[in-house]
HTML snippet that shows the backbone in 3Dmol.js (N, CA, C, O; Angstrom):
<script src="https://3Dmol.org/build/3Dmol-min.js"></script>
<div id="view" style="width:600px;height:400px;position:relative"></div>
<script>
const pdb = `
ATOM      1  N   MET A   1      93.303-146.643 154.329  1.00  0.00           N
ATOM      2  CA  MET A   1      94.641-147.016 154.730  1.00  0.00           C
ATOM      3  C   MET A   1      95.153-146.063 155.812  1.00  0.00           C
ATOM      4  O   MET A   1      95.768-146.501 156.785  1.00  0.00           O
ATOM      5  N   ALA A   2      94.905-144.786 155.646  1.00  0.00           N
ATOM      6  CA  ALA A   2      95.381-143.809 156.632  1.00  0.00           C
ATOM      7  C   ALA A   2      94.728-144.042 157.990  1.00  0.00           C
ATOM      8  O   ALA A   2      95.377-143.890 159.025  1.00  0.00           O
ATOM      9  N   ARG A   3      93.467-144.405 157.991  1.00  0.00           N
ATOM     10  CA  ARG A   3      92.760-144.668 159.243  1.00  0.00           C
ATOM     11  C   ARG A   3      93.363-145.878 159.951  1.00  0.00           C
ATOM     12  O   ARG A   3      93.500-145.878 161.175  1.00  0.00           O
ATOM     13  N   LEU A   4      93.716-146.892 159.197  1.00  0.00           N
ATOM     14  CA  LEU A   4      94.332-148.085 159.776  1.00  0.00           C
ATOM     15  C   LEU A   4      95.669-147.738 160.419  1.00  0.00           C
ATOM     16  O   LEU A   4      95.952-148.159 161.540  1.00  0.00           O
ATOM     17  N   ILE A   5      96.479-146.980 159.718  1.00  0.00           N
ATOM     18  CA  ILE A   5      97.791-146.607 160.254  1.00  0.00           C
ATOM     19  C   ILE A   5      97.634-145.742 161.501  1.00  0.00           C
ATOM     20  O   ILE A   5      98.392-145.898 162.458  1.00  0.00           O
ATOM     21  N   THR A   6      96.672-144.844 161.501  1.00  0.00           N
ATOM     22  CA  THR A   6      96.425-144.005 162.666  1.00  0.00           C
ATOM     23  C   THR A   6      95.977-144.844 163.852  1.00  0.00           C
ATOM     24  O   THR A   6      96.377-144.573 164.984  1.00  0.00           O
ATOM     25  N   SER A   7      95.155-145.858 163.612  1.00  0.00           N
ATOM     26  CA  SER A   7      94.695-146.700 164.715  1.00  0.00           C
ATOM     27  C   SER A   7      95.839-147.515 165.306  1.00  0.00           C
ATOM     28  O   SER A   7      95.808-147.853 166.490  1.00  0.00           O
ATOM     29  N   LEU A   8      96.842-147.834 164.503  1.00  0.00           N
ATOM     30  CA  LEU A   8      97.992-148.581 165.013  1.00  0.00           C
ATOM     31  C   LEU A   8      98.958-147.684 165.780  1.00  0.00           C
ATOM     32  O   LEU A   8      99.868-148.172 166.451  1.00  0.00           O
ATOM     33  N   ASP A   9      98.760-146.392 165.680  1.00  0.00           N
ATOM     34  CA  ASP A   9      99.641-145.432 166.336  1.00  0.00           C
ATOM     35  C   ASP A   9      99.636-145.605 167.851  1.00  0.00           C
ATOM     36  O   ASP A   9     100.661-145.391 168.498  1.00  0.00           O
ATOM     37  N   HIS A  10      98.502-145.987 168.423  1.00  0.00           N
ATOM     38  CA  HIS A  10      98.366-146.106 169.875  1.00  0.00           C
ATOM     39  C   HIS A  10      98.436-147.558 170.333  1.00  0.00           C
ATOM     40  O   HIS A  10      97.988-147.880 171.434  1.00  0.00           O
ATOM     41  N   TYR A  11      98.982-148.422 169.518  1.00  0.00           N
ATOM     42  CA  TYR A  11      99.084-149.841 169.861  1.00  0.00           C
ATOM     43  C   TYR A  11     100.130-150.029 170.954  1.00  0.00           C
ATOM     44  O   TYR A  11     101.259-149.555 170.833  1.00  0.00           O
ATOM     45  N   ASP A  12      99.745-150.726 172.022  1.00  0.00           N
ATOM     46  CA  ASP A  12     100.663-151.019 173.126  1.00  0.00           C
ATOM     47  C   ASP A  12     100.777-152.530 173.254  1.00  0.00           C
ATOM     48  O   ASP A  12      99.838-153.197 173.689  1.00  0.00           O
ATOM     49  N   ARG A  13     101.912-153.057 172.881  1.00  0.00           N
ATOM     50  CA  ARG A  13     102.117-154.506 172.866  1.00  0.00           C
ATOM     51  C   ARG A  13     101.948-155.120 174.256  1.00  0.00           C
ATOM     52  O   ARG A  13     101.475-156.250 174.379  1.00  0.00           O
ATOM     53  N   ASP A  14     102.331-154.386 175.303  1.00  0.00           N
ATOM     54  CA  ASP A  14     102.266-154.925 176.666  1.00  0.00           C
ATOM     55  C   ASP A  14     100.835-155.061 177.172  1.00  0.00           C
ATOM     56  O   ASP A  14     100.553-155.937 177.990  1.00  0.00           O
ATOM     57  N   ARG A  15      99.934-154.215 176.705  1.00  0.00           N
ATOM     58  CA  ARG A  15      98.545-154.265 177.178  1.00  0.00           C
ATOM     59  C   ARG A  15      97.585-154.872 176.165  1.00  0.00           C
ATOM     60  O   ARG A  15      96.384-154.937 176.429  1.00  0.00           O
ATOM     61  N   ALA A  16      98.068-155.308 175.040  1.00  0.00           N
ATOM     62  CA  ALA A  16      97.193-155.819 173.973  1.00  0.00           C
ATOM     63  C   ALA A  16      96.684-157.221 174.294  1.00  0.00           C
ATOM     64  O   ALA A  16      97.383-158.035 174.898  1.00  0.00           O
ATOM     65  N   THR A  17      95.456-157.477 173.875  1.00  0.00           N
ATOM     66  CA  THR A  17      94.889-158.821 174.007  1.00  0.00           C
ATOM     67  C   THR A  17      95.491-159.706 172.914  1.00  0.00           C
ATOM     68  O   THR A  17      96.068-159.191 171.956  1.00  0.00           O
ATOM     69  N   PRO A  18      95.363-161.028 173.044  1.00  0.00           N
ATOM     70  CA  PRO A  18      95.870-161.909 171.986  1.00  0.00           C
ATOM     71  C   PRO A  18      95.256-161.602 170.619  1.00  0.00           C
ATOM     72  O   PRO A  18      95.934-161.712 169.597  1.00  0.00           O
ATOM     73  N   GLU A  19      93.978-161.219 170.597  1.00  0.00           N
ATOM     74  CA  GLU A  19      93.333-160.881 169.331  1.00  0.00           C
ATOM     75  C   GLU A  19      93.955-159.628 168.720  1.00  0.00           C
ATOM     76  O   GLU A  19      94.179-159.563 167.511  1.00  0.00           O
ATOM     77  N   GLU A  20      94.231-158.637 169.561  1.00  0.00           N
ATOM     78  CA  GLU A  20      94.867-157.413 169.066  1.00  0.00           C
ATOM     79  C   GLU A  20      96.286-157.687 168.573  1.00  0.00           C
ATOM     80  O   GLU A  20      96.718-157.118 167.571  1.00  0.00           O
ATOM     81  N   GLN A  21      97.004-158.550 169.271  1.00  0.00           N
ATOM     82  CA  GLN A  21      98.356-158.909 168.841  1.00  0.00           C
ATOM     83  C   GLN A  21      98.331-159.595 167.482  1.00  0.00           C
ATOM     84  O   GLN A  21      99.159-159.308 166.618  1.00  0.00           O
ATOM     85  N   GLU A  22      97.375-160.504 167.299  1.00  0.00           N
ATOM     86  CA  GLU A  22      97.265-161.199 166.010  1.00  0.00           C
ATOM     87  C   GLU A  22      96.864-160.229 164.904  1.00  0.00           C
ATOM     88  O   GLU A  22      97.392-160.298 163.794  1.00  0.00           O
ATOM     89  N   ALA A  23      95.933-159.328 165.204  1.00  0.00           N
ATOM     90  CA  ALA A  23      95.518-158.334 164.208  1.00  0.00           C
ATOM     91  C   ALA A  23      96.699-157.444 163.828  1.00  0.00           C
ATOM     92  O   ALA A  23      96.871-157.110 162.656  1.00  0.00           O
ATOM     93  N   TYR A  24      97.502-157.064 164.800  1.00  0.00           N
ATOM     94  CA  TYR A  24      98.677-156.238 164.514  1.00  0.00           C
ATOM     95  C   TYR A  24      99.669-157.006 163.650  1.00  0.00           C
ATOM     96  O   TYR A  24     100.220-156.450 162.701  1.00  0.00           O
ATOM     97  N   ARG A  25      99.904-158.277 163.967  1.00  0.00           N
ATOM     98  CA  ARG A  25     100.853-159.093 163.212  1.00  0.00           C
ATOM     99  C   ARG A  25     100.408-159.231 161.760  1.00  0.00           C
ATOM    100  O   ARG A  25     101.209-159.074 160.838  1.00  0.00           O
ATOM    101  N   VAL A  26      99.120-159.526 161.564  1.00  0.00           N
ATOM    102  CA  VAL A  26      98.587-159.698 160.210  1.00  0.00           C
ATOM    103  C   VAL A  26      98.657-158.378 159.443  1.00  0.00           C
ATOM    104  O   VAL A  26      99.029-158.358 158.269  1.00  0.00           O
ATOM    105  N   THR A  27      98.304-157.291 160.099  1.00  0.00           N
ATOM    106  CA  THR A  27      98.356-155.980 159.453  1.00  0.00           C
ATOM    107  C   THR A  27      99.782-155.631 159.056  1.00  0.00           C
ATOM    108  O   THR A  27     100.025-155.124 157.961  1.00  0.00           O
ATOM    109  N   HIS A  28     100.715-155.904 159.946  1.00  0.00           N
ATOM    110  CA  HIS A  28     102.124-155.628 159.654  1.00  0.00           C
ATOM    111  C   HIS A  28     102.569-156.438 158.437  1.00  0.00           C
ATOM    112  O   HIS A  28     103.252-155.915 157.557  1.00  0.00           O
ATOM    113  N   GLU A  29     102.187-157.697 158.388  1.00  0.00           N
ATOM    114  CA  GLU A  29     102.562-158.561 157.261  1.00  0.00           C
ATOM    115  C   GLU A  29     101.965-158.052 155.945  1.00  0.00           C
ATOM    116  O   GLU A  29     102.652-158.014 154.923  1.00  0.00           O
ATOM    117  N   VAL A  30     100.700-157.665 155.972  1.00  0.00           N
ATOM    118  CA  VAL A  30     100.037-157.175 154.763  1.00  0.00           C
ATOM    119  C   VAL A  30     100.682-155.875 154.282  1.00  0.00           C
ATOM    120  O   VAL A  30     100.926-155.708 153.088  1.00  0.00           O
ATOM    121  N   LEU A  31     100.956-154.962 155.203  1.00  0.00           N
ATOM    122  CA  LEU A  31     101.598-153.705 154.816  1.00  0.00           C
ATOM    123  C   LEU A  31     102.992-153.951 154.247  1.00  0.00           C
ATOM    124  O   LEU A  31     103.401-153.296 153.289  1.00  0.00           O
ATOM    125  N   HIS A  32     103.714-154.891 154.837  1.00  0.00           N
ATOM    126  CA  HIS A  32     105.050-155.238 154.350  1.00  0.00           C
ATOM    127  C   HIS A  32     104.970-155.798 152.926  1.00  0.00           C
ATOM    128  O   HIS A  32     105.762-155.419 152.063  1.00  0.00           O
ATOM    129  N   GLN A  33     104.019-156.695 152.682  1.00  0.00           N
ATOM    130  CA  GLN A  33     103.854-157.260 151.339  1.00  0.00           C
ATOM    131  C   GLN A  33     103.468-156.180 150.334  1.00  0.00           C
ATOM    132  O   GLN A  33     103.954-156.179 149.203  1.00  0.00           O
ATOM    133  N   ARG A  34     102.600-155.264 150.744  1.00  0.00           N
ATOM    134  CA  ARG A  34     102.163-154.190 149.841  1.00  0.00           C
ATOM    135  C   ARG A  34     103.333-153.268 149.485  1.00  0.00           C
ATOM    136  O   ARG A  34     103.487-152.875 148.328  1.00  0.00           O
ATOM    137  N   MET A  35     104.145-152.930 150.467  1.00  0.00           N
ATOM    138  CA  MET A  35     105.307-152.082 150.196  1.00  0.00           C
ATOM    139  C   MET A  35     106.276-152.782 149.250  1.00  0.00           C
ATOM    140  O   MET A  35     106.808-152.155 148.334  1.00  0.00           O
ATOM    141  N   ASN A  36     106.509-154.071 149.462  1.00  0.00           N
ATOM    142  CA  ASN A  36     107.393-154.814 148.562  1.00  0.00           C
ATOM    143  C   ASN A  36     106.851-154.815 147.141  1.00  0.00           C
ATOM    144  O   ASN A  36     107.608-154.634 146.187  1.00  0.00           O
ATOM    145  N   ARG A  37     105.543-155.017 146.995  1.00  0.00           N
ATOM    146  CA  ARG A  37     104.925-155.035 145.672  1.00  0.00           C
ATOM    147  C   ARG A  37     105.063-153.669 144.991  1.00  0.00           C
ATOM    148  O   ARG A  37     105.366-153.594 143.800  1.00  0.00           O
ATOM    149  N   LEU A  38     104.841-152.599 145.747  1.00  0.00           N
ATOM    150  CA  LEU A  38     104.978-151.254 145.180  1.00  0.00           C
ATOM    151  C   LEU A  38     106.419-150.974 144.763  1.00  0.00           C
ATOM    152  O   LEU A  38     106.655-150.363 143.721  1.00  0.00           O
ATOM    153  N   LEU A  39     107.371-151.412 145.560  1.00  0.00           N
ATOM    154  CA  LEU A  39     108.778-151.215 145.205  1.00  0.00           C
ATOM    155  C   LEU A  39     109.142-152.006 143.956  1.00  0.00           C
ATOM    156  O   LEU A  39     109.886-151.518 143.105  1.00  0.00           O
ATOM    157  N   GLN A  40     108.620-153.230 143.841  1.00  0.00           N
ATOM    158  CA  GLN A  40     108.891-154.040 142.653  1.00  0.00           C
ATOM    159  C   GLN A  40     108.279-153.390 141.414  1.00  0.00           C
ATOM    160  O   GLN A  40     108.907-153.359 140.355  1.00  0.00           O
ATOM    161  N   GLN A  41     107.062-152.874 141.540  1.00  0.00           N
ATOM    162  CA  GLN A  41     106.425-152.203 140.409  1.00  0.00           C
ATOM    163  C   GLN A  41     107.224-150.978 139.994  1.00  0.00           C
ATOM    164  O   GLN A  41     107.376-150.705 138.804  1.00  0.00           O
ATOM    165  N   ASN A  42     107.733-150.243 140.972  1.00  0.00           N
ATOM    166  CA  ASN A  42     108.533-149.059 140.683  1.00  0.00           C
ATOM    167  C   ASN A  42     109.804-149.445 139.932  1.00  0.00           C
ATOM    168  O   ASN A  42     110.173-148.779 138.965  1.00  0.00           O
ATOM    169  N   GLU A  43     110.474-150.507 140.361  1.00  0.00           N
ATOM    170  CA  GLU A  43     111.691-150.958 139.685  1.00  0.00           C
ATOM    171  C   GLU A  43     111.379-151.406 138.257  1.00  0.00           C
ATOM    172  O   GLU A  43     112.143-151.120 137.336  1.00  0.00           O
ATOM    173  N   THR A  44     110.260-152.107 138.072  1.00  0.00           N
ATOM    174  CA  THR A  44     109.868-152.564 136.739  1.00  0.00           C
ATOM    175  C   THR A  44     109.599-151.373 135.828  1.00  0.00           C
ATOM    176  O   THR A  44     110.016-151.367 134.670  1.00  0.00           O
ATOM    177  N   GLN A  45     108.905-150.368 136.345  1.00  0.00           N
ATOM    178  CA  GLN A  45     108.614-149.180 135.542  1.00  0.00           C
ATOM    179  C   GLN A  45     109.894-148.446 135.165  1.00  0.00           C
ATOM    180  O   GLN A  45     110.003-147.930 134.053  1.00  0.00           O
ATOM    181  N   LYS A  46     110.856-148.392 136.070  1.00  0.00           N
ATOM    182  CA  LYS A  46     112.134-147.740 135.761  1.00  0.00           C
ATOM    183  C   LYS A  46     112.846-148.474 134.636  1.00  0.00           C
ATOM    184  O   LYS A  46     113.365-147.852 133.710  1.00  0.00           O
ATOM    185  N   ARG A  47     112.867-149.811 134.722  1.00  0.00           N
ATOM    186  CA  ARG A  47     113.547-150.594 133.686  1.00  0.00           C
ATOM    187  C   ARG A  47     112.846-150.445 132.343  1.00  0.00           C
ATOM    188  O   ARG A  47     113.505-150.348 131.308  1.00  0.00           O
ATOM    189  N   MET A  48     111.519-150.426 132.350  1.00  0.00           N
ATOM    190  CA  MET A  48     110.781-150.329 131.098  1.00  0.00           C
ATOM    191  C   MET A  48     110.883-148.929 130.503  1.00  0.00           C
ATOM    192  O   MET A  48     110.753-148.765 129.290  1.00  0.00           O
ATOM    193  N   ALA A  49     111.112-147.925 131.333  1.00  0.00           N
ATOM    194  CA  ALA A  49     111.206-146.554 130.846  1.00  0.00           C
ATOM    195  C   ALA A  49     112.580-146.254 130.252  1.00  0.00           C
ATOM    196  O   ALA A  49     112.755-145.247 129.566  1.00  0.00           O
ATOM    197  N   THR A  50     113.547-147.120 130.512  1.00  0.00           N
ATOM    198  CA  THR A  50     114.896-146.900 130.001  1.00  0.00           C
ATOM    199  C   THR A  50     115.017-147.536 128.629  1.00  0.00           C
ATOM    200  O   THR A  50     114.864-148.751 128.504  1.00  0.00           O
ATOM    201  N   PRO A  51     115.286-146.750 127.597  1.00  0.00           N
ATOM    202  CA  PRO A  51     115.418-147.333 126.258  1.00  0.00           C
ATOM    203  C   PRO A  51     116.665-148.216 126.171  1.00  0.00           C
ATOM    204  O   PRO A  51     117.707-147.897 126.743  1.00  0.00           O
ATOM    205  N   VAL A  52     116.540-149.321 125.453  1.00  0.00           N
ATOM    206  CA  VAL A  52     117.680-150.227 125.273  1.00  0.00           C
ATOM    207  C   VAL A  52     118.141-150.261 123.825  1.00  0.00           C
ATOM    208  O   VAL A  52     119.202-150.807 123.521  1.00  0.00           O
ATOM    209  N   THR A  53     117.349-149.678 122.929  1.00  0.00           N
ATOM    210  CA  THR A  53     117.742-149.620 121.518  1.00  0.00           C
ATOM    211  C   THR A  53     117.519-148.209 120.995  1.00  0.00           C
ATOM    212  O   THR A  53     116.746-147.436 121.561  1.00  0.00           O
ATOM    213  N   ASP A  54     118.205-147.889 119.911  1.00  0.00           N
ATOM    214  CA  ASP A  54     117.983-146.590 119.285  1.00  0.00           C
ATOM    215  C   ASP A  54     116.828-146.701 118.292  1.00  0.00           C
ATOM    216  O   ASP A  54     116.154-147.730 118.236  1.00  0.00           O
ATOM    217  N   ALA A  55     116.601-145.665 117.524  1.00  0.00           N
ATOM    218  CA  ALA A  55     115.478-145.638 116.584  1.00  0.00           C
ATOM    219  C   ALA A  55     115.588-146.716 115.516  1.00  0.00           C
ATOM    220  O   ALA A  55     114.587-147.075 114.896  1.00  0.00           O
ATOM    221  N   TYR A  56     116.790-147.236 115.292  1.00  0.00           N
ATOM    222  CA  TYR A  56     117.006-148.255 114.260  1.00  0.00           C
ATOM    223  C   TYR A  56     117.096-149.670 114.833  1.00  0.00           C
ATOM    224  O   TYR A  56     117.375-150.620 114.101  1.00  0.00           O
ATOM    225  N   GLY A  57     116.860-149.812 116.139  1.00  0.00           N
ATOM    226  CA  GLY A  57     116.879-151.129 116.755  1.00  0.00           C
ATOM    227  C   GLY A  57     118.247-151.594 117.215  1.00  0.00           C
ATOM    228  O   GLY A  57     118.398-152.742 117.633  1.00  0.00           O
ATOM    229  N   ARG A  58     119.242-150.729 117.146  1.00  0.00           N
ATOM    230  CA  ARG A  58     120.585-151.095 117.594  1.00  0.00           C
ATOM    231  C   ARG A  58     120.676-150.937 119.107  1.00  0.00           C
ATOM    232  O   ARG A  58     120.123-149.986 119.659  1.00  0.00           O
ATOM    233  N   PRO A  59     121.366-151.853 119.785  1.00  0.00           N
ATOM    234  CA  PRO A  59     121.488-151.736 121.247  1.00  0.00           C
ATOM    235  C   PRO A  59     122.262-150.483 121.637  1.00  0.00           C
ATOM    236  O   PRO A  59     123.248-150.120 120.996  1.00  0.00           O
ATOM    237  N   LEU A  60     121.803-149.837 122.687  1.00  0.00           N
ATOM    238  CA  LEU A  60     122.474-148.630 123.167  1.00  0.00           C
ATOM    239  C   LEU A  60     123.706-148.966 124.001  1.00  0.00           C
ATOM    240  O   LEU A  60     124.647-148.175 124.064  1.00  0.00           O
ATOM    241  N   ARG A  61     123.704-150.129 124.637  1.00  0.00           N
ATOM    242  CA  ARG A  61     124.820-150.522 125.493  1.00  0.00           C
ATOM    243  C   ARG A  61     125.514-151.730 124.899  1.00  0.00           C
ATOM    244  O   ARG A  61     124.896-152.568 124.243  1.00  0.00           O
ATOM    245  N   GLN A  62     126.798-151.800 125.139  1.00  0.00           N
ATOM    246  CA  GLN A  62     127.547-152.982 124.725  1.00  0.00           C
ATOM    247  C   GLN A  62     127.291-154.085 125.739  1.00  0.00           C
ATOM    248  O   GLN A  62     127.254-153.831 126.943  1.00  0.00           O
ATOM    249  N   ASN A  63     127.114-155.305 125.258  1.00  0.00           N
ATOM    250  CA  ASN A  63     126.944-156.408 126.190  1.00  0.00           C
ATOM    251  C   ASN A  63     128.310-156.824 126.729  1.00  0.00           C
ATOM    252  O   ASN A  63     129.339-156.325 126.271  1.00  0.00           O
ATOM    253  N   CYS A  64     128.321-157.723 127.685  1.00  0.00           N
ATOM    254  CA  CYS A  64     129.568-158.098 128.344  1.00  0.00           C
ATOM    255  C   CYS A  64     130.460-158.956 127.446  1.00  0.00           C
ATOM    256  O   CYS A  64     131.601-159.230 127.818  1.00  0.00           O
ATOM    257  N   TYR A  65     129.983-159.385 126.285  1.00  0.00           N
ATOM    258  CA  TYR A  65     130.782-160.233 125.399  1.00  0.00           C
ATOM    259  C   TYR A  65     131.478-159.423 124.308  1.00  0.00           C
ATOM    260  O   TYR A  65     132.134-159.997 123.440  1.00  0.00           O
ATOM    261  N   GLY A  66     131.346-158.123 124.341  1.00  0.00           N
ATOM    262  CA  GLY A  66     132.047-157.288 123.377  1.00  0.00           C
ATOM    263  C   GLY A  66     131.156-156.869 122.288  1.00  0.00           C
ATOM    264  O   GLY A  66     131.583-156.155 121.380  1.00  0.00           O
TER     265      GLY A  66
END
`;
const viewer = $3Dmol.createViewer("view");
viewer.addModel(pdb, "pdb");
viewer.setStyle({}, {cartoon: {color: "spectrum"}});
viewer.zoomTo();
viewer.render();
</script>
């Protein structure tokens, strides 16, 4: 992954061939999807790490209905 990012460091859109432009577009899309997936996993882990009940199974927070 680091090698791929380093190779994109010298990308020049004005001098790129159509193949290079397409490769850059696809790479950008894949990296964007991967970052979104990692962020979603992080949010899921945070929610799962937060206890919602005490040792006796009682909810720790009051729901919106009282």
